N, C-alpha and C positions, 0 to 999 in steps of 0.2 A: 631528559630525556623521553620519548615517546614509547610505547608498544604499540607495534603494528601487526596486525591480523588478517592475513588472506583468506580468503572462502572462494568457493563458487556456489553462485544462486543457484536456485531450482525454482525461482520465481515466474520461469515459462512452461512449466510441467503441468501438464494437463489432464483430465483425468475424464472419463463415462462411464457410468455404470460400475464404476473402483475400477478399472483398470486403466492402467496409462495409457495415453494416444503418445502414438508419436509424429510429432511437430518440430517444425523444423524451428525451433528456436535455440538458439545457443546459451551456453551458462556464461552470466557473465562474472568474472572473477573481482571480486570487492575489497577492499582495505579497509578495515576498521581499526580506528584509529584513537587510542587512549591517551590522554594527556596528562600531566600533573597535576591542570586543574580539576580533571575529574575525580581526582582522587587525594584530594584535600582534607586535612584532618577531620574539619565538623561532619563532612560528608562521607569518611571512607568506607565505613561498614555498609550504609545505604549504596554506595556505588560500588562497592566491591560485588554487593548481593546483585545488583544490577549486570555487572560487567560480565559475572557468573550463569547469571540468567541469559543474557544473551548468547554468549559462548554454549550454551546448553541449546539452543535455540537453532542454533546454526548447524550443530548436530543433527538435530532434528530434521531440519530442512533436506541436510546429506542424505539421512536416513528413510526420509518421505517414498512411500511406494503406491499410495493409496488415496483418493478424494478425501476420507477421512485423516488420513497423516495429516494433508495440507492443512485442511479445519483446525486439526489439531493445534498446529503448528500458528495459525492464524491467530487463532482464541489466546494462546500465550503472547504474542506480539502485542494484540489487543489489550491482556491485562499489564504487560510491559510498558507501556504507552500511558494506561491509565484511560482508555479510550473508551466510548461508550457504545459504539459499533464498527464492525468491520465488515468487510466485503473484496472479495477479489474475483479478475475473471483475465480472459484472454480476450484480445481483440485485434481490430483488424486497423493498422496506425494511420493509415491514408483515410479513413471514414471515421474512424471513431466508433466503430460498430463491434460492440459487446457480445461474447460469447463464452461459452462454459463458466457461467457465473456462477460462484462457488459464495453463497450470502450467508454468514453467520449470524446476522442481527440485524442487519438493516430494515427499518419501516418495510414491509410488503406493500403497502399500499404506494408507497414511494418508489419503489421496485416496479410497480405495474404502470404507473406514470410516467415514470422513466425511459421505460422499454416502449411501451405502448406508442408515445409521442417523440420517440428517437429523440430527447433530449442529448443524449452523447454526441452529436452530431454538433452540437452548440458548445457542450461543457466545458468550461475553462479548464477545470481539472485535468479531465481526459486530453483536450490539444494538450497542454503543456505536457501534461506525460510523455504522450506519443511524439512531444516534440525535441525534448531534452533527456529523455529517459533516466532522470535523477529525483533524489528524496526531494520533496518540496510541502512546505505548507500550501495551505488554499490561498491565504491572501495573493501569496506569490502569484500564482495562476491569473486569479483574478485581476491584480494589478497589468498582470501583459496581455490577456486577453479581456477588458475591459467596455466591451460593446454593451448597449443595452438588453441583448437577447441572454449575455452572459449573467450581468449582472439582477435580471429578472430571476434567470434557472437558480443560482446560489440564493437570492429571497425564498422563492418556493419553499428549497429545501431546508430555510431555517422552520419552514412550518413543522416540519418532520425532527426537528429537534439535531437537525445535521448543520448545527451554526459553525463549528472550527474544524480542520481535518489536515490531516498528513498523507501524503500519498509517493508509492515509486513503485517502480514495474520497470522489465526489462524488455529490450530492443531484440527483435528475433527478425529471422529471415523472411523475405515473401513478404514483407509489410505488416510482419503477426508481431506482438508484443504482448506484453503481461501489463497490471496493475493491481494492488494491495492499496485499499485508502482504508484510513481510521477516521473516523469522527467522533466528534462528542460535542454537547450543550454548552458546555466552558472552555476555553482556552486552556487545555494540558500540556500543550505541545513545545510551546517556547522555550523551555528550558532542557527539551530533549534534542533539538534539533535548533 
């Protein structure tokens, strides 16, 4: 048997100057499935702790009322995933253009290059996110959007330690959406996705 937990994501919530913005992003109902495989004898305590952390993070999402609250939630997810870096943003699903970026600790120089050169327009992770709006590992996005521009962009990202990643987002109304992205120098995401 599986245990299912349903919750509403607030991934579309955005803030400016610490105050929530009234954006046309509707919450998505998400179901978390916990299978017996996740609770085997060898990893029962560790996995039970991760499950408890996940439930607490979900609760924190629902309670978030400020940009600082969202940043704390993103930091907790980053720790749970053992990621090195985390960033989240709202964006235009039709162009990939990002706005309301909350950068926890992606390299600042990469952020300047990324926005300055409008790399979001060819980023396979952004394109995958805004096409499917589901959690995905970066290699999945590059497999689907695998042109020279996309490959070159991902290779440039590795110069900043952004070698592996996992991302997800929520689809909003009027071409708005969100993205939450977590990266690491080493692939630590396989067992969690």
